[in-house]
C-alpha positions in Angstrom: -45.3 -19.4 -37.8 -44.2 -16.3 -36.6 -40.7 -16.5 -34.8 -38.4 -14.7 -33.9 -34.6 -15.1 -32.8 -33.3 -12.4 -30.5 -29.4 -11.9 -31.5 -27.8 -11.2 -28.2 -24.3 -10.7 -26.3 -21.8 -8.1 -25.5 -20.7 -5.3 -26.9 -17.9 -5.4 -29.8 -18.6 -9.5 -30.2 -19.8 -9.2 -33.7 -23.6 -10.0 -33.5 -23.8 -7.0 -35.5 -22.1 -7.7 -38.3 -23.5 -11.3 -38.6 -26.9 -9.4 -38.3 -26.2 -7.7 -41.4 -24.5 -10.7 -42.5 -27.9 -13.2 -42.0 -29.9 -11.0 -43.1 -27.8 -9.2 -46.0 -29.5 -5.9 -44.3 -27.0 -2.8 -42.9 -26.9 -1.9 -39.6 -24.6 0.7 -38.2 -21.3 -2.0 -37.0 -18.7 0.3 -35.5 -16.3 0.0 -33.4 -17.5 0.5 -29.4 -20.4 0.2 -27.5 -24.4 1.0 -27.6 -24.1 1.3 -31.7 -27.4 -0.6 -31.4 -30.1 1.3 -29.6 -32.8 0.4 -31.0 -33.7 -3.6 -32.4 -33.2 -3.5 -35.8 -35.5 -6.4 -37.7 -34.5 -8.9 -40.4 -36.9 -11.0 -42.0 -35.1 -14.2 -43.7 -36.7 -17.1 -46.0 -36.2 -20.0 -44.9 -34.1 -22.5 -47.3 -35.5 -25.1 -48.2 -34.7 -28.2 -50.8 -38.0 -29.1 -51.0 -39.6 -26.5 -51.5 -37.2 -25.9 -54.9 -37.9 -29.7 -56.4 -41.5 -29.1 -55.5 -41.9 -25.7 -58.0 -39.8 -28.0 -60.7 -43.4 -30.2 -60.7 -46.3 -28.0 -60.5 -44.6 -24.6 -62.1 -46.5 -22.7 -60.1 -47.3 -18.9 -60.6 -46.1 -17.9 -56.8 -43.3 -19.9 -54.4 -43.7 -19.1 -51.1 -40.6 -20.4 -48.1 -41.3 -19.8 -44.6 -39.5 -17.7 -42.8 -37.5 -16.4 -39.8 -37.4 -13.2 -37.8 -33.7 -12.4 -36.2 -33.5 -9.3 -34.0 -30.5 -7.4 -33.3 -30.7 -6.2 -29.9 -28.4 -3.6 -27.9 -25.4 -5.2 -26.2 -25.2 -6.2 -23.4 -22.5 -4.9 -20.3 -21.6 -6.5 -16.1 -25.5 -4.7 -14.3 -27.4 -4.6 -17.1 -29.9 -5.7 -14.6 -29.4 -2.6 -12.7 -29.7 -0.4 -15.6 -26.0 -0.3 -17.2 -25.4 1.4 -20.3 -28.5 0.4 -22.7 -29.5 -2.7 -19.5 -33.0 -1.7 -19.4 -33.8 -1.4 -23.4 -32.1 -4.9 -23.3 -34.5 -6.6 -21.4 -37.2 -5.3 -22.1 -36.4 -6.5 -26.0 -35.2 -10.0 -25.3 -38.7 -10.5 -23.4 -40.5 -10.2 -27.2 -39.0 -12.3 -28.7 -39.0 -16.5 -28.7 -36.1 -17.4 -28.8 -32.5 -16.2 -27.4 -30.0 -16.5 -30.2 -26.5 -15.8 -28.2 -23.4 -14.1 -29.5 -19.6 -14.9 -28.0 -16.4 -14.3 -29.0 -13.8 -16.5 -30.2 -12.3 -14.2 -33.2 -8.7 -12.2 -32.4 -8.8 -8.1 -33.2 -6.4 -5.9 -32.3 -8.4 -3.5 -33.8 -11.9 -4.6 -31.9 -11.7 -3.9 -28.1 -13.5 -6.3 -25.9 -15.4 -4.8 -23.6 -13.9 -7.1 -20.7 -10.8 -7.1 -21.5 -10.3 -9.9 -22.6 -11.9 -13.1 -25.1 -13.1 -15.1 -22.9 -16.4 -16.8 -24.6 -17.1 -18.9 -21.8 -16.7 -16.1 -19.3 -19.4 -13.7 -22.2 -21.6 -16.2 -21.5 -22.2 -17.0 -17.8 -22.3 -12.7 -17.7 -25.5 -12.6 -20.0 -26.5 -15.4 -18.3 -26.1 -14.0 -14.9 -27.4 -10.6 -16.0 -30.7 -12.6 -17.0 -31.1 -15.0 -14.0 -30.8 -11.1 -12.0 -33.7 -9.6 -14.0 -36.3 -12.5 -13.6 -35.1 -13.1 -9.8 -36.3 -9.3 -9.4 -39.2 -10.5 -11.4 -39.8 -13.0 -9.1 -39.6 -10.9 -6.2 -41.7 -8.0 -6.7 -44.5 -10.9 -7.7 -43.8 -12.3 -4.0 -43.5 -9.2 -2.7 -47.3 -8.7 -3.9 -48.9 -11.6 -2.7 -47.1 -13.0 -0.2 -49.3 -10.6 2.3 -52.9 -11.9 0.1 -51.7 -15.8 1.5 -51.6 -15.2 4.5 -55.6 -14.9 4.0 -55.7 -18.9 3.3 -56.8 -18.8 0.1 -54.8 -21.4 -1.3 -54.8 -20.6 -4.8 -52.5 -17.7 -3.6 -50.6 -19.7 -1.8 -49.6 -22.3 -4.7 -48.1 -19.4 -6.8 -46.0 -18.9 -3.8 -45.0 -21.6 -3.6 -44.3 -22.1 -7.7 -42.3 -18.4 -7.4 -40.2 -19.1 -4.9 -39.1 -22.5 -5.7 -38.2 -21.2 -9.2 -36.2 -18.0 -7.2 -34.3 -20.9 -5.3 -33.2 -22.5 -8.4 -32.2 -19.1 -9.8 -30.0 -18.7 -6.5 -28.4 -21.4 -7.7 -26.7 -20.4 -10.8 -28.8 -22.0 -13.0 -31.3 -21.0 -16.2 -34.8 -21.5 -15.2 -35.2 -23.3 -18.5 -33.5 -26.3 -16.8 -35.2 -26.7 -14.1 -37.7 -30.0 -13.4 -41.2 -28.0 -13.0 -44.1 -30.5 -12.9 -47.4 -29.3 -15.7 -48.5 -27.3 -13.5 -45.9 -25.3 -12.0 -45.0 -24.5 -15.8 -47.6 -23.4 -16.7 -47.8 -20.4 -13.9 -44.2 -19.5 -15.0 -44.6 -19.4 -18.3 -47.0 -16.8 -17.6 -44.4 -14.3 -15.9 -42.1 -14.8 -19.7 -39.2 -15.1 -18.1 -36.3 -15.1 -20.0 -34.3 -17.8 -18.5 -37.3 -19.3 -19.6 -36.4 -18.8 -23.4 -35.2 -21.7 -25.6 -31.5 -20.1 -26.2 -28.4 -20.8 -28.6 -24.8 -19.8 -28.1 -23.1 -19.2 -31.1 -19.3 -19.0 -31.2 -18.0 -16.0 -33.1 -15.0 -17.9 -34.3 -12.4 -16.8 -37.3 -11.8 -18.1 -40.3 -9.5 -20.4 -39.9 -11.6 -22.3 -37.4 -15.1 -21.2 -39.2 -15.2 -25.2 -39.5 -14.3 -25.8 -35.8 -17.5 -26.9 -33.3 -16.8 -26.7 -29.6 -19.1 -28.5 -27.5 -22.1 -26.5 -26.9 -21.7 -23.9 -29.5 -22.5 -23.8 -33.2 -19.5 -22.0 -34.9 -19.9 -19.5 -37.2 -17.8 -17.2 -38.6 -19.2 -13.7 -38.7 -16.7 -12.4 -40.7 -16.9 -15.3 -43.5 -20.6 -14.8 -43.5 -20.3 -11.6 -44.4 -18.0 -12.1 -47.3 -20.1 -15.2 -48.0 -23.2 -12.5 -49.0 -21.6 -10.2 -51.6 -20.7 -13.7 -53.2 -22.1 -14.6 -56.5 -23.8 -18.3 -55.8 -21.4 -20.5 -57.1 -18.3 -18.5 -55.9 -19.6 -18.3 -52.3 -20.3 -22.5 -52.3 -16.6 -22.8 -53.5 -15.3 -20.6 -50.5 -17.0 -23.1 -48.3 -15.7 -26.0 -49.2 -12.4 -24.7 -48.9 -13.0 -23.6 -45.4 -14.5 -27.4 -44.6 -17.9 -26.5 -44.6 -20.8 -27.2 -46.3 -24.0 -24.9 -45.3 -23.5 -21.4 -44.6 -23.8 -20.0 -41.2 -27.6 -19.1 -41.9 -28.4 -22.3 -42.9 -26.6 -24.0 -40.1 -28.4 -21.7 -37.4 -31.7 -21.9 -38.9 -31.7 -25.7 -38.4 -30.4 -25.2 -34.5 -33.6 -22.9 -34.6 -35.9 -25.0 -35.9 -34.6 -27.7 -33.9 -34.9 -25.8 -30.4 -37.9 -24.5 -30.7 -38.6 -28.2 -32.4 -40.3 -27.2 -35.2 -41.1 -29.0 -38.2 -42.1 -27.9 -42.1 -44.8 -29.0 -44.2 -46.0 -28.0 -47.7 -48.2 -27.6 -50.1 -48.8 -27.3 -53.4 -50.8 -26.9 -56.3 -50.3 -24.9 -59.6 -51.5 -21.6 -58.5 -48.8 -22.1 -55.7 -46.3 -24.2 -54.2 -46.0 -22.6 -50.4 -44.1 -24.2 -47.5 -45.8 -23.9 -43.6 -43.9 -24.3 -40.4 -46.3 -26.2 -37.4 -44.1 -27.3 -34.0 -43.7 -30.8 -33.8 -46.4 -32.8 -32.7 -49.1 -30.8 -34.3 -52.3 -32.5 -35.3 -53.9 -31.9 -39.3 -56.3 -30.5 -38.1 -54.1 -27.2 -36.9 -51.9 -28.0 -39.2 -54.8 -26.5 -41.3 -55.3 -23.5 -39.4 -52.3 -22.3 -39.9 -53.9 -21.9 -44.0 -56.9 -20.3 -42.8 -59.0 -21.3 -40.1 -62.0 -22.4 -41.5 -59.4 -25.3 -42.4 -59.2 -25.4 -39.0 -62.8 -25.5 -37.9 -64.5 -27.4 -41.2 -61.7 -29.9 -41.1 -63.1 -33.5 -43.1 -59.7 -35.4 -44.0 -56.3 -34.8 -45.3 -54.8 -37.1 -47.7 -51.2 -37.2 -47.5 -48.3 -37.4 -49.2 -44.4 -37.7 -48.7 -42.7 -35.3 -51.1 -40.2 -37.0 -51.9 -43.0 -38.9 -54.2 -45.3 -36.4 -54.8 -42.0 -34.9 -56.9 -40.7 -38.8 -58.3 -43.8 -39.0 -59.6 -45.1 -35.7 -61.2 -47.1 -34.8 -58.7 -50.9 -34.6 -56.9 -53.3 -37.6 -59.3 -49.8 -40.1 -60.1 -48.9 -40.0 -57.0 -52.9 -41.2 -56.1 -52.5 -43.6 -58.7 -49.6 -45.1 -57.3 -51.1 -45.8 -53.8 -48.6 -42.7 -52.5 -51.6 -40.3 -50.6 -53.1 -41.3 -48.1 -56.2 -40.2 -46.4 -56.1 -39.5 -43.2 -58.6 -38.1 -40.4 -59.2 -35.6 -37.1 -55.9 -37.1 -35.4 -53.3 -37.3 -37.7 -49.8 -36.4 -36.4 -48.6 -34.2 -39.2 -45.7 -35.2 -40.3 -41.5 -32.8 -41.2 -41.9 -33.0 -45.4 -46.1 -34.0 -46.0 -47.3 -32.8 -48.5 -51.0 -32.2 -47.6 -54.2 -31.4 -49.8 -56.6 -30.1 -47.2 -60.8 -31.2 -47.4 -62.7 -29.0 -45.6 
């Protein structure tokens, strides 16, 4: 499953530095606003020790991890919804991503100016959220302007749309993101079709100084882009020692990926054999045929059953057949809900 995380923020908060560190993809991080004009895209393998453990059992010809796509989007300034700065490009690019990773600045560096003149993470977050709110209000205004005259004809479906759009606009007027609104199932379906910015899942990253890299703040994921840049250039053993010296157990990339999975409610299942050990991503709650469809459409259309084991059992007993002999593989039908870490052998 392809999903993309758009890295957004005000100019000079370190988002391009973070992107470069996470993807090991060189981008322009010059110290001036709008240096990132076209969105840079980097595809990163998702680290997963379970995949490594399964590969150690099967010693396959190929190992295929899941991947996550990061998109570095041009810096935003106040007035972006009116086209200020690179606002139009920002808003267009952000509509294309699955979720938003909003970077706000806490690090101190006299050589890197803050676009608003002072370092205030909460103000950064509020500025970006308000720009997205204004953009969504404009979208709703345009829709209402188009359909309100038609509602006067008595068309019930059009009247329903007017009511839903108006409800959304009223909520945005409070300064809150639409993702926090209480929509019923029918309303949510209508609103989702508009691809509104404030409906997208959102993470907040606090870009901190090295000394604060292990300090968490409620509502934020703390990452030091400077630390991540240094880690990206180190051999593995040196990187692990450096992490421990900072009081960290994992890299910012690993923590960001975990947080992204949780944000999007994703899980990973595996297929394993001597030819290939493969990690796959599905939405939590996906049924076995849907998971099979991630591999090939025939696996969903011609699904008969799924033989399912916990990855730990496959590793402990040394493969599919030994695990089956120990009674660790269960036969599941079309209504089986896939669990995170399942190793599945599909029968069609």
